[in-house]
PDB file of N, H, CA, C and O in Angstrom:
ATOM      1  N   MET A   1     108.849  76.073 121.058  1.00  0.00           N
ATOM      2  CA  MET A   1     108.753  76.679 121.831  1.00  0.00           C
ATOM      3  C   MET A   1     107.917  77.869 120.955  1.00  0.00           C
ATOM      4  O   MET A   1     106.839  78.352 121.300  1.00  0.00           O
ATOM      5  N   HIS A   2     108.675  78.218 119.747  1.00  0.00           N
ATOM      6  H   HIS A   2     109.552  77.826 119.466  1.00  0.00           H
ATOM      7  CA  HIS A   2     108.499  78.746 118.355  1.00  0.00           C
ATOM      8  C   HIS A   2     106.696  78.734 118.354  1.00  0.00           C
ATOM      9  O   HIS A   2     106.007  79.701 118.679  1.00  0.00           O
ATOM     10  N   THR A   3     106.316  77.757 118.029  1.00  0.00           N
ATOM     11  H   THR A   3     106.876  76.971 117.765  1.00  0.00           H
ATOM     12  CA  THR A   3     105.135  77.443 117.794  1.00  0.00           C
ATOM     13  C   THR A   3     104.169  77.592 118.867  1.00  0.00           C
ATOM     14  O   THR A   3     103.056  78.004 118.542  1.00  0.00           O
ATOM     15  N   LEU A   4     104.377  77.352 119.991  1.00  0.00           N
ATOM     16  H   LEU A   4     105.281  77.017 120.255  1.00  0.00           H
ATOM     17  CA  LEU A   4     103.421  77.771 120.933  1.00  0.00           C
ATOM     18  C   LEU A   4     103.471  79.618 121.118  1.00  0.00           C
ATOM     19  O   LEU A   4     102.378  80.165 121.268  1.00  0.00           O
ATOM     20  N   ILE A   5     104.617  80.418 121.101  1.00  0.00           N
ATOM     21  H   ILE A   5     105.504  79.974 120.979  1.00  0.00           H
ATOM     22  CA  ILE A   5     104.702  81.559 121.224  1.00  0.00           C
ATOM     23  C   ILE A   5     104.164  82.337 119.935  1.00  0.00           C
ATOM     24  O   ILE A   5     103.285  83.199 119.964  1.00  0.00           O
ATOM     25  N   ALA A   6     104.805  81.911 118.860  1.00  0.00           N
ATOM     26  H   ALA A   6     105.519  81.212 118.836  1.00  0.00           H
ATOM     27  CA  ALA A   6     104.465  82.483 117.996  1.00  0.00           C
ATOM     28  C   ALA A   6     103.083  82.381 117.096  1.00  0.00           C
ATOM     29  O   ALA A   6     102.293  83.260 116.754  1.00  0.00           O
ATOM     30  N   ASP A   7     103.105  81.041 116.864  1.00  0.00           N
ATOM     31  H   ASP A   7     103.747  80.327 117.142  1.00  0.00           H
ATOM     32  CA  ASP A   7     101.376  80.667 116.127  1.00  0.00           C
ATOM     33  C   ASP A   7     100.428  80.576 117.383  1.00  0.00           C
ATOM     34  O   ASP A   7      99.370  81.204 117.427  1.00  0.00           O
ATOM     35  N   ARG A   8     100.793  79.899 118.227  1.00  0.00           N
ATOM     36  H   ARG A   8     101.652  79.390 118.192  1.00  0.00           H
ATOM     37  CA  ARG A   8      99.308  79.321 119.098  1.00  0.00           C
ATOM     38  C   ARG A   8      98.983  81.070 119.821  1.00  0.00           C
ATOM     39  O   ARG A   8      97.899  81.651 119.774  1.00  0.00           O
ATOM     40  N   LEU A   9      99.897  81.447 120.265  1.00  0.00           N
ATOM     41  H   LEU A   9     100.777  80.975 120.303  1.00  0.00           H
ATOM     42  CA  LEU A   9      99.610  82.532 121.350  1.00  0.00           C
ATOM     43  C   LEU A   9      99.592  83.999 120.319  1.00  0.00           C
ATOM     44  O   LEU A   9      99.060  85.108 120.373  1.00  0.00           O
ATOM     45  N   GLY A  10     100.316  83.415 119.578  1.00  0.00           N
ATOM     46  H   GLY A  10     100.748  82.514 119.534  1.00  0.00           H
ATOM     47  CA  GLY A  10     100.372  84.877 118.153  1.00  0.00           C
ATOM     48  C   GLY A  10     100.974  86.208 118.638  1.00  0.00           C
ATOM     49  O   GLY A  10     100.481  87.322 118.462  1.00  0.00           O
ATOM     50  N   VAL A  11     102.395  85.840 119.431  1.00  0.00           N
ATOM     51  H   VAL A  11     102.795  84.935 119.574  1.00  0.00           H
ATOM     52  CA  VAL A  11     102.943  87.083 119.873  1.00  0.00           C
ATOM     53  C   VAL A  11     104.077  86.691 118.700  1.00  0.00           C
ATOM     54  O   VAL A  11     104.432  85.563 118.359  1.00  0.00           O
ATOM     55  N   GLY A  12     104.471  87.830 118.257  1.00  0.00           N
ATOM     56  H   GLY A  12     104.182  88.747 118.534  1.00  0.00           H
ATOM     57  CA  GLY A  12     105.250  88.201 117.121  1.00  0.00           C
ATOM     58  C   GLY A  12     106.400  89.074 117.868  1.00  0.00           C
ATOM     59  O   GLY A  12     107.465  89.047 117.251  1.00  0.00           O
ATOM     60  N   ASP A  13     106.414  89.698 118.836  1.00  0.00           N
ATOM     61  H   ASP A  13     105.549  89.720 119.338  1.00  0.00           H
ATOM     62  CA  ASP A  13     107.506  90.406 118.950  1.00  0.00           C
ATOM     63  C   ASP A  13     108.160  89.795 120.601  1.00  0.00           C
ATOM     64  O   ASP A  13     108.154  90.551 121.573  1.00  0.00           O
ATOM     65  N   ALA A  14     108.517  88.822 120.662  1.00  0.00           N
ATOM     66  H   ALA A  14     108.522  88.209 119.873  1.00  0.00           H
ATOM     67  CA  ALA A  14     108.451  88.110 121.647  1.00  0.00           C
ATOM     68  C   ALA A  14     109.815  88.411 122.727  1.00  0.00           C
ATOM     69  O   ALA A  14     110.827  87.742 122.516  1.00  0.00           O
ATOM     70  N   ARG A  15     109.823  89.362 123.811  1.00  0.00           N
ATOM     71  H   ARG A  15     109.000  89.905 123.982  1.00  0.00           H
ATOM     72  CA  ARG A  15     111.074  89.293 124.846  1.00  0.00           C
ATOM     73  C   ARG A  15     111.706  88.125 125.265  1.00  0.00           C
ATOM     74  O   ARG A  15     111.331  88.219 126.434  1.00  0.00           O
ATOM     75  N   VAL A  16     112.422  87.008 125.253  1.00  0.00           N
ATOM     76  H   VAL A  16     112.726  86.932 124.303  1.00  0.00           H
ATOM     77  CA  VAL A  16     113.192  86.481 125.840  1.00  0.00           C
ATOM     78  C   VAL A  16     114.180  86.499 126.057  1.00  0.00           C
ATOM     79  O   VAL A  16     115.066  86.964 125.340  1.00  0.00           O
ATOM     80  N   ILE A  17     114.352  85.773 127.577  1.00  0.00           N
ATOM     81  H   ILE A  17     113.632  85.396 128.160  1.00  0.00           H
ATOM     82  CA  ILE A  17     115.590  85.713 128.792  1.00  0.00           C
ATOM     83  C   ILE A  17     115.505  84.244 129.251  1.00  0.00           C
ATOM     84  O   ILE A  17     114.609  83.400 129.231  1.00  0.00           O
ATOM     85  N   GLY A  18     116.740  84.265 129.658  1.00  0.00           N
ATOM     86  H   GLY A  18     117.468  84.951 129.675  1.00  0.00           H
ATOM     87  CA  GLY A  18     117.246  83.027 130.082  1.00  0.00           C
ATOM     88  C   GLY A  18     117.943  82.703 131.149  1.00  0.00           C
ATOM     89  O   GLY A  18     118.641  83.662 131.480  1.00  0.00           O
ATOM     90  N   HIS A  19     118.086  81.729 131.888  1.00  0.00           N
ATOM     91  H   HIS A  19     117.519  80.950 131.619  1.00  0.00           H
ATOM     92  CA  HIS A  19     119.153  82.094 132.957  1.00  0.00           C
ATOM     93  C   HIS A  19     119.734  80.622 133.071  1.00  0.00           C
ATOM     94  O   HIS A  19     119.066  79.747 132.521  1.00  0.00           O
ATOM     95  N   ASP A  20     120.655  80.325 133.584  1.00  0.00           N
ATOM     96  H   ASP A  20     121.198  81.036 134.031  1.00  0.00           H
ATOM     97  CA  ASP A  20     122.060  78.747 133.344  1.00  0.00           C
ATOM     98  C   ASP A  20     121.543  78.473 132.177  1.00  0.00           C
ATOM     99  O   ASP A  20     121.499  79.189 131.176  1.00  0.00           O
ATOM    100  N   PHE A  21     121.124  77.329 132.352  1.00  0.00           N
ATOM    101  H   PHE A  21     121.160  76.747 133.164  1.00  0.00           H
ATOM    102  CA  PHE A  21     120.350  76.499 131.587  1.00  0.00           C
ATOM    103  C   PHE A  21     119.696  76.821 130.306  1.00  0.00           C
ATOM    104  O   PHE A  21     119.892  76.468 129.143  1.00  0.00           O
ATOM    105  N   GLY A  22     118.978  77.490 130.805  1.00  0.00           N
ATOM    106  H   GLY A  22     118.819  77.776 131.750  1.00  0.00           H
ATOM    107  CA  GLY A  22     117.597  78.174 130.095  1.00  0.00           C
ATOM    108  C   GLY A  22     118.217  78.971 129.572  1.00  0.00           C
ATOM    109  O   GLY A  22     117.445  79.347 128.690  1.00  0.00           O
ATOM    110  N   ALA A  23     119.530  79.802 129.423  1.00  0.00           N
ATOM    111  H   ALA A  23     120.157  79.496 130.139  1.00  0.00           H
ATOM    112  CA  ALA A  23     119.727  80.567 128.680  1.00  0.00           C
ATOM    113  C   ALA A  23     120.315  79.901 127.174  1.00  0.00           C
ATOM    114  O   ALA A  23     120.225  80.690 126.233  1.00  0.00           O
ATOM    115  N   ALA A  24     120.773  78.846 126.923  1.00  0.00           N
ATOM    116  H   ALA A  24     120.846  78.205 127.687  1.00  0.00           H
ATOM    117  CA  ALA A  24     120.833  78.312 125.859  1.00  0.00           C
ATOM    118  C   ALA A  24     119.507  77.965 124.763  1.00  0.00           C
ATOM    119  O   ALA A  24     119.405  77.829 123.544  1.00  0.00           O
ATOM    120  N   GLU A  25     118.565  77.909 125.954  1.00  0.00           N
ATOM    121  H   GLU A  25     118.648  78.019 126.944  1.00  0.00           H
ATOM    122  CA  GLU A  25     116.959  77.609 125.318  1.00  0.00           C
ATOM    123  C   GLU A  25     116.607  78.836 124.570  1.00  0.00           C
ATOM    124  O   GLU A  25     116.115  78.881 123.442  1.00  0.00           O
ATOM    125  N   ALA A  26     116.994  80.050 125.516  1.00  0.00           N
ATOM    126  H   ALA A  26     117.394  80.013 126.432  1.00  0.00           H
ATOM    127  CA  ALA A  26     116.525  81.008 124.510  1.00  0.00           C
ATOM    128  C   ALA A  26     117.178  82.097 123.640  1.00  0.00           C
ATOM    129  O   ALA A  26     116.800  83.046 122.952  1.00  0.00           O
ATOM    130  N   PHE A  27     118.948  81.202 124.180  1.00  0.00           N
ATOM    131  H   PHE A  27     119.255  80.431 124.738  1.00  0.00           H
ATOM    132  CA  PHE A  27     119.609  81.785 122.383  1.00  0.00           C
ATOM    133  C   PHE A  27     119.125  81.264 121.166  1.00  0.00           C
ATOM    134  O   PHE A  27     118.977  81.972 120.170  1.00  0.00           O
ATOM    135  N   GLN A  28     118.759  79.529 121.215  1.00  0.00           N
ATOM    136  H   GLN A  28     118.879  78.954 122.024  1.00  0.00           H
ATOM    137  CA  GLN A  28     118.057  78.664 120.257  1.00  0.00           C
ATOM    138  C   GLN A  28     116.486  79.344 119.949  1.00  0.00           C
ATOM    139  O   GLN A  28     115.942  79.264 118.848  1.00  0.00           O
ATOM    140  N   TYR A  29     116.173  79.695 120.569  1.00  0.00           N
ATOM    141  H   TYR A  29     116.615  79.760 121.464  1.00  0.00           H
ATOM    142  CA  TYR A  29     114.823  80.582 119.951  1.00  0.00           C
ATOM    143  C   TYR A  29     114.725  81.544 119.413  1.00  0.00           C
ATOM    144  O   TYR A  29     113.786  81.745 118.641  1.00  0.00           O
ATOM    145  N   ALA A  30     115.437  82.222 119.596  1.00  0.00           N
ATOM    146  H   ALA A  30     116.199  82.059 120.223  1.00  0.00           H
ATOM    147  CA  ALA A  30     115.627  83.842 119.356  1.00  0.00           C
ATOM    148  C   ALA A  30     116.840  83.446 117.994  1.00  0.00           C
ATOM    149  O   ALA A  30     116.283  83.871 116.982  1.00  0.00           O
ATOM    150  N   GLY A  31     118.008  82.921 117.644  1.00  0.00           N
ATOM    151  H   GLY A  31     118.460  82.576 118.467  1.00  0.00           H
ATOM    152  CA  GLY A  31     118.703  82.807 116.326  1.00  0.00           C
ATOM    153  C   GLY A  31     118.025  82.260 115.438  1.00  0.00           C
ATOM    154  O   GLY A  31     118.271  82.982 114.472  1.00  0.00           O
ATOM    155  N   PRO A  32     117.118  81.232 114.975  1.00  0.00           N
ATOM    156  CA  PRO A  32     116.233  80.881 114.125  1.00  0.00           C
ATOM    157  C   PRO A  32     115.312  82.002 113.936  1.00  0.00           C
ATOM    158  O   PRO A  32     115.064  82.344 112.780  1.00  0.00           O
ATOM    159  N   PHE A  33     114.797  82.590 114.873  1.00  0.00           N
ATOM    160  H   PHE A  33     114.998  82.312 115.812  1.00  0.00           H
ATOM    161  CA  PHE A  33     113.638  83.614 114.418  1.00  0.00           C
ATOM    162  C   PHE A  33     113.142  84.592 114.958  1.00  0.00           C
ATOM    163  O   PHE A  33     112.178  84.864 115.674  1.00  0.00           O
ATOM    164  N   PRO A  34     114.544  85.405 114.163  1.00  0.00           N
ATOM    165  CA  PRO A  34     115.214  86.977 114.614  1.00  0.00           C
ATOM    166  C   PRO A  34     113.911  87.977 114.641  1.00  0.00           C
ATOM    167  O   PRO A  34     113.778  88.821 115.528  1.00  0.00           O
ATOM    168  N   ASP A  35     112.984  87.800 113.600  1.00  0.00           N
ATOM    169  H   ASP A  35     113.092  87.115 112.880  1.00  0.00           H
ATOM    170  CA  ASP A  35     112.002  88.625 113.421  1.00  0.00           C
ATOM    171  C   ASP A  35     111.234  88.495 114.599  1.00  0.00           C
ATOM    172  O   ASP A  35     111.032  89.521 115.250  1.00  0.00           O
ATOM    173  N   ASP A  36     110.814  87.528 114.952  1.00  0.00           N
ATOM    174  H   ASP A  36     110.978  86.695 114.423  1.00  0.00           H
ATOM    175  CA  ASP A  36     109.918  87.337 115.946  1.00  0.00           C
ATOM    176  C   ASP A  36     110.150  87.236 117.325  1.00  0.00           C
ATOM    177  O   ASP A  36     109.425  86.605 118.093  1.00  0.00           O
ATOM    178  N   THR A  37     111.447  88.033 117.730  1.00  0.00           N
ATOM    179  H   THR A  37     112.036  88.545 117.106  1.00  0.00           H
ATOM    180  CA  THR A  37     112.261  87.837 118.643  1.00  0.00           C
ATOM    181  C   THR A  37     112.585  89.483 118.770  1.00  0.00           C
ATOM    182  O   THR A  37     113.424  90.005 118.035  1.00  0.00           O
ATOM    183  N   ALA A  38     111.816  90.262 119.800  1.00  0.00           N
ATOM    184  H   ALA A  38     111.135  89.838 120.397  1.00  0.00           H
ATOM    185  CA  ALA A  38     112.235  91.773 119.828  1.00  0.00           C
ATOM    186  C   ALA A  38     113.475  91.970 120.771  1.00  0.00           C
ATOM    187  O   ALA A  38     114.323  92.832 120.540  1.00  0.00           O
ATOM    188  N   ARG A  39     113.535  91.055 121.932  1.00  0.00           N
ATOM    189  H   ARG A  39     112.847  90.354 122.120  1.00  0.00           H
ATOM    190  CA  ARG A  39     114.916  91.561 122.855  1.00  0.00           C
ATOM    191  C   ARG A  39     114.958  90.117 123.595  1.00  0.00           C
ATOM    192  O   ARG A  39     114.051  89.509 124.164  1.00  0.00           O
ATOM    193  N   LEU A  40     116.462  89.743 123.372  1.00  0.00           N
ATOM    194  H   LEU A  40     117.198  90.237 122.910  1.00  0.00           H
ATOM    195  CA  LEU A  40     117.210  88.592 124.145  1.00  0.00           C
ATOM    196  C   LEU A  40     117.761  88.649 125.003  1.00  0.00           C
ATOM    197  O   LEU A  40     118.540  89.592 124.858  1.00  0.00           O
ATOM    198  N   GLY A  41     117.919  88.097 126.148  1.00  0.00           N
ATOM    199  H   GLY A  41     117.286  87.332 126.266  1.00  0.00           H
ATOM    200  CA  GLY A  41     118.542  88.506 127.306  1.00  0.00           C
ATOM    201  C   GLY A  41     118.970  87.324 127.571  1.00  0.00           C
ATOM    202  O   GLY A  41     118.220  86.422 127.198  1.00  0.00           O
ATOM    203  N   TYR A  42     120.318  86.895 128.303  1.00  0.00           N
ATOM    204  H   TYR A  42     120.927  87.628 128.606  1.00  0.00           H
ATOM    205  CA  TYR A  42     120.598  85.625 128.410  1.00  0.00           C
ATOM    206  C   TYR A  42     121.825  85.929 129.594  1.00  0.00           C
ATOM    207  O   TYR A  42     122.567  86.911 129.550  1.00  0.00           O
ATOM    208  N   LEU A  43     121.864  84.869 130.653  1.00  0.00           N
ATOM    209  H   LEU A  43     121.262  84.072 130.689  1.00  0.00           H
ATOM    210  CA  LEU A  43     122.887  85.449 131.852  1.00  0.00           C
ATOM    211  C   LEU A  43     123.321  83.585 132.542  1.00  0.00           C
ATOM    212  O   LEU A  43     122.640  82.601 132.832  1.00  0.00           O
ATOM    213  N   ASP A  44     124.484  83.842 132.546  1.00  0.00           N
ATOM    214  H   ASP A  44     125.037  84.641 132.310  1.00  0.00           H
ATOM    215  CA  ASP A  44     125.531  82.610 133.399  1.00  0.00           C
ATOM    216  C   ASP A  44     125.241  81.202 132.372  1.00  0.00           C
ATOM    217  O   ASP A  44     125.042  80.056 132.775  1.00  0.00           O
ATOM    218  N   LEU A  45     125.290  81.728 130.768  1.00  0.00           N
ATOM    219  H   LEU A  45     125.452  82.659 130.440  1.00  0.00           H
ATOM    220  CA  LEU A  45     125.465  80.222 130.116  1.00  0.00           C
ATOM    221  C   LEU A  45     126.339  79.234 130.558  1.00  0.00           C
ATOM    222  O   LEU A  45     127.174  79.673 131.349  1.00  0.00           O
ATOM    223  N   PRO A  46     126.431  78.000 130.303  1.00  0.00           N
ATOM    224  CA  PRO A  46     127.608  77.385 131.047  1.00  0.00           C
ATOM    225  C   PRO A  46     127.898  77.156 129.875  1.00  0.00           C
ATOM    226  O   PRO A  46     127.169  76.957 128.903  1.00  0.00           O
ATOM    227  N   LEU A  47     129.231  77.191 129.996  1.00  0.00           N
ATOM    228  H   LEU A  47     129.823  77.353 130.785  1.00  0.00           H
ATOM    229  CA  LEU A  47     130.202  76.458 128.743  1.00  0.00           C
ATOM    230  C   LEU A  47     129.784  75.023 128.292  1.00  0.00           C
ATOM    231  O   LEU A  47     129.523  74.169 129.139  1.00  0.00           O
ATOM    232  N   PRO A  48     129.731  74.800 127.141  1.00  0.00           N
ATOM    233  CA  PRO A  48     129.896  73.291 126.708  1.00  0.00           C
ATOM    234  C   PRO A  48     131.069  72.867 126.790  1.00  0.00           C
ATOM    235  O   PRO A  48     132.032  73.629 126.710  1.00  0.00           O
ATOM    236  N   GLY A  49     131.189  71.470 126.980  1.00  0.00           N
ATOM    237  H   GLY A  49     130.406  70.851 127.045  1.00  0.00           H
ATOM    238  CA  GLY A  49     132.392  70.400 126.776  1.00  0.00           C
ATOM    239  C   GLY A  49     131.632  69.395 128.294  1.00  0.00           C
ATOM    240  O   GLY A  49     130.609  69.534 128.965  1.00  0.00           O
ATOM    241  N   PRO A  50     132.630  68.539 128.302  1.00  0.00           N
ATOM    242  CA  PRO A  50     132.575  67.419 129.385  1.00  0.00           C
ATOM    243  C   PRO A  50     132.907  67.847 130.537  1.00  0.00           C
ATOM    244  O   PRO A  50     133.893  68.577 130.641  1.00  0.00           O
ATOM    245  N   ALA A  51     132.076  67.445 131.759  1.00  0.00           N
ATOM    246  H   ALA A  51     131.275  66.852 131.675  1.00  0.00           H
ATOM    247  CA  ALA A  51     131.976  67.087 133.113  1.00  0.00           C
ATOM    248  C   ALA A  51     133.396  68.503 133.347  1.00  0.00           C
ATOM    249  O   ALA A  51     134.602  68.326 133.517  1.00  0.00           O
ATOM    250  N   ILE A  52     132.665  69.739 133.266  1.00  0.00           N
ATOM    251  H   ILE A  52     131.685  69.883 133.128  1.00  0.00           H
ATOM    252  CA  ILE A  52     133.353  70.993 133.370  1.00  0.00           C
ATOM    253  C   ILE A  52     132.845  71.364 135.245  1.00  0.00           C
ATOM    254  O   ILE A  52     131.772  71.732 135.724  1.00  0.00           O
ATOM    255  N   ASP A  53     134.039  71.085 135.810  1.00  0.00           N
ATOM    256  H   ASP A  53     134.911  70.786 135.422  1.00  0.00           H
ATOM    257  CA  ASP A  53     133.520  71.007 137.670  1.00  0.00           C
ATOM    258  C   ASP A  53     133.537  72.641 137.604  1.00  0.00           C
ATOM    259  O   ASP A  53     133.739  73.431 136.682  1.00  0.00           O
ATOM    260  N   ALA A  54     133.224  72.799 139.039  1.00  0.00           N
ATOM    261  H   ALA A  54     133.060  72.156 139.788  1.00  0.00           H
ATOM    262  CA  ALA A  54     132.694  73.873 139.190  1.00  0.00           C
ATOM    263  C   ALA A  54     133.886  75.270 139.408  1.00  0.00           C
ATOM    264  O   ALA A  54     133.558  76.454 139.330  1.00  0.00           O
ATOM    265  N   PRO A  55     135.330  74.750 139.697  1.00  0.00           N
ATOM    266  CA  PRO A  55     136.262  75.437 139.949  1.00  0.00           C
ATOM    267  C   PRO A  55     137.161  75.625 138.444  1.00  0.00           C
ATOM    268  O   PRO A  55     138.023  76.456 138.161  1.00  0.00           O
ATOM    269  N   THR A  56     136.679  74.692 137.767  1.00  0.00           N
ATOM    270  H   THR A  56     135.978  74.017 137.997  1.00  0.00           H
ATOM    271  CA  THR A  56     136.944  75.444 136.565  1.00  0.00           C
ATOM    272  C   THR A  56     136.010  76.142 135.582  1.00  0.00           C
ATOM    273  O   THR A  56     136.539  76.460 134.517  1.00  0.00           O
ATOM    274  N   TYR A  57     134.826  76.417 135.725  1.00  0.00           N
ATOM    275  H   TYR A  57     134.396  76.159 136.591  1.00  0.00           H
ATOM    276  CA  TYR A  57     133.884  76.933 135.431  1.00  0.00           C
ATOM    277  C   TYR A  57     133.807  78.327 135.565  1.00  0.00           C
ATOM    278  O   TYR A  57     133.652  79.111 134.629  1.00  0.00           O
ATOM    279  N   ARG A  58     133.936  78.663 136.930  1.00  0.00           N
ATOM    280  H   ARG A  58     134.062  78.027 137.691  1.00  0.00           H
ATOM    281  CA  ARG A  58     134.291  79.857 137.732  1.00  0.00           C
ATOM    282  C   ARG A  58     135.601  80.699 137.127  1.00  0.00           C
ATOM    283  O   ARG A  58     136.002  81.712 137.699  1.00  0.00           O
TER     284      ARG A  58
END
């Protein structure tokens, strides 16, 4: 994703946001590339672990 956004598109100050499983992807983009990330937003990031059912997640 970083290669596409920063290198191919030339965006050096990306605003990255993710929701649900996309939140993990947004975090994985911003973590290693803080200089290329102007802002990071994520919400409803599912907790990692084996088979978390809905009542436990809530």
